[in-house]
C-alpha positions in Angstrom: -13.3 -4.4 13.5 -13.3 -6.3 10.2 -11.0 -4.9 7.5 -9.6 -6.5 4.4 -6.5 -4.7 3.0 -4.6 -5.8 -0.1 -1.2 -4.4 -0.9 0.4 -4.8 -4.3 3.5 -3.7 -6.1 6.7 -5.2 -7.6 9.7 -6.8 -6.0 11.9 -4.4 -4.0 9.2 -1.8 -3.2 8.7 -3.0 0.4 5.1 -4.2 0.2 5.8 -7.2 2.5 7.2 -4.9 5.2 4.2 -2.6 5.0 1.8 -5.5 5.3 3.7 -6.8 8.4 3.5 -3.3 10.0 -0.3 -3.3 9.3 -0.7 -6.8 10.8 1.4 -6.2 13.9 -0.2 -2.8 14.6 -3.6 -4.4 14.4 -2.6 -7.2 16.7 -1.1 -4.6 19.1 -4.6 -3.1 19.2 -6.1 -6.5 20.2 -7.4 -7.5 16.8 -7.2 -11.0 15.2 -5.2 -11.0 12.0 -4.6 -13.3 9.0 -2.1 -12.5 6.4 -0.5 -14.1 3.3 1.9 -13.0 0.5 2.1 -14.0 -3.1 5.6 -13.2 -4.1 6.5 -15.2 -7.2 9.4 -13.7 -9.2 9.6 -10.7 -6.9 13.4 -10.4 -6.9 13.3 -9.9 -10.7 10.8 -7.1 -10.6 7.7 -9.4 -10.6 4.4 -8.9 -8.9 4.1 -8.9 -5.1 0.7 -9.2 -3.4 0.0 -9.2 0.3 -3.3 -9.9 1.9 -4.1 -8.6 5.4 -7.4 -9.6 7.0 -8.2 -7.9 10.3 -11.1 -9.4 12.4 -13.2 -12.4 11.5 -11.9 -14.4 8.6 -11.8 -18.0 7.6 -8.9 -17.7 5.1 -5.9 -15.5 4.9 -6.7 -14.7 1.2 -9.1 -12.0 0.5 -12.0 -13.1 -1.8 -12.6 -11.2 -5.0 -14.8 -8.2 -4.5 -14.2 -8.0 -0.7 -11.2 -5.7 -0.1 -12.0 -2.5 1.8 -8.7 -1.0 0.6 -6.0 -1.6 -2.1 -2.7 0.0 -1.4 -0.9 -0.1 -4.7 2.8 0.7 -5.0 2.6 0.8 -8.8 -0.3 1.8 -11.2 -0.5 -1.3 -13.3 -0.5 -3.5 -10.2 -3.5 -1.6 -8.9 -5.4 -2.3 -12.1 -4.3 -6.0 -12.1 -5.7 -6.4 -8.6 -8.8 -4.3 -8.9 -10.9 -7.5 -9.0 -10.4 -7.7 -5.2 -11.9 -4.3 -4.4 -15.4 -4.1 -3.0 -17.9 -1.8 -4.6 -17.3 1.1 -2.2 -13.7 0.3 -1.4 -10.8 2.8 -1.6 -7.6 2.6 -3.8 -4.5 4.4 -2.7 -2.1 4.3 -5.6 1.4 5.5 -6.5 1.4 7.5 -9.7 5.1 6.6 -10.4 5.3 3.5 -12.6 7.9 0.8 -12.4 8.6 0.0 -16.0 8.9 -3.6 -16.9 12.0 -5.0 -18.7 10.0 -5.2 -21.9 9.7 -1.4 -21.9 13.5 -1.1 -22.3 13.4 -3.4 -25.3 10.4 -1.9 -27.0 9.3 1.6 -26.1 5.6 1.1 -25.3 5.2 4.5 -23.8 4.0 3.1 -20.5 4.0 5.9 -17.9 1.1 4.9 -15.7 -1.3 7.7 -16.7 -3.7 5.3 -18.6 -3.8 3.1 -15.5 -4.6 6.0 -13.2 -7.3 7.2 -15.6 -8.8 3.7 -15.7 -8.8 3.5 -11.9 -10.6 6.8 -11.6 -13.3 5.6 -14.0 -13.9 2.3 -12.2 -13.6 3.4 -8.6 -15.4 6.1 -6.7 -12.7 6.6 -4.1 -9.1 6.9 -5.4 -6.2 8.6 -3.8 -3.3 9.2 -6.1 0.1 10.0 -4.5 3.6 10.3 -6.0 6.4 8.3 -4.4 8.9 10.8 -5.9 7.2 13.8 -4.4 6.6 12.3 -1.0 10.1 10.9 -0.7 12.1 13.7 -2.2 13.1 15.1 1.2 14.2 11.6 2.4 16.6 11.1 -0.6 15.1 7.7 -1.7 11.8 6.3 -2.8 12.6 3.3 -0.5 10.6 5.0 2.2 7.4 5.1 0.1 6.1 1.8 1.7 5.9 3.5 5.1 4.7 6.8 3.6 1.8 5.1 1.7 0.9 3.3 5.0 0.8 6.8 6.6 -1.6 8.0 3.8 -3.9 4.9 4.5 -3.9 5.4 8.3 -4.4 9.2 7.9 -7.4 8.7 5.7 -9.1 7.0 8.6 -10.1 4.0 6.4 -7.9 1.3 8.0 -9.1 1.5 11.5 -5.5 1.4 12.7 -4.1 3.5 15.5 -1.2 5.7 14.3 0.4 5.3 17.7 0.4 1.5 17.3 2.0 1.8 13.8 4.7 4.0 15.2 5.4 1.4 17.9 5.8 -1.3 15.2 8.1 1.0 13.1 10.2 1.4 16.2 10.4 -2.3 16.8 10.6 -3.7 13.2 12.8 -1.2 11.3 16.6 -1.1 11.8 17.8 1.8 13.9 19.7 3.6 11.2 16.5 3.9 9.0 14.0 4.4 11.9 13.8 8.1 12.1 13.4 8.7 8.4 10.7 6.0 8.3 8.9 7.8 11.1 9.1 11.1 9.2 7.8 9.4 6.0 4.9 7.9 8.0 4.0 11.3 9.5 4.2 13.0 6.1 1.9 10.3 4.6 -0.5 10.7 7.5 -0.7 14.5 6.8 -1.6 13.7 3.1 -4.1 11.1 4.1 -5.8 13.4 6.6 -6.7 15.7 3.7 -8.9 12.9 2.3 -10.4 11.8 5.6 -13.8 13.6 5.2 -14.2 12.4 1.5 
């Protein structure tokens, strides 16, 4: 199996943990994996990008126009990284924006809708999900990273085994958050399965 998956968001959204779960679940399934993160000023709300390459690859970084999937935790970050997506690739994007500091200084009206509209114009396969809606029952959007991973696995586009992801959630997430993360993953899977045939 060869899959190039790019995850993008801003600091604090859990993109790196999600990428580690993907990589370790793929390795558990016997796949060869390369991965890399571009973190920058992540702690201050800056961009975070994680590359996960499953199968044959000569570099951990995904070339432009080669990603099978972009998992975007924030709409503007999806647009910023769209250059990585291959022609028939899939974008799974959170509709809830993380407003930059400049938004609080000057009301630009950024709410993510223009970014979602742009993605739908440019990509033939876009799944839009809301972190607020998915995570409402869990009491925090901090579980969205595992929920969006569930959407991706449920769509059937990652080639990952749900059972292997669950094993990695069990081993990599602290016990006090484990059950909620499992529930978030299952809820994401159910959403993703609705797009499986598309």
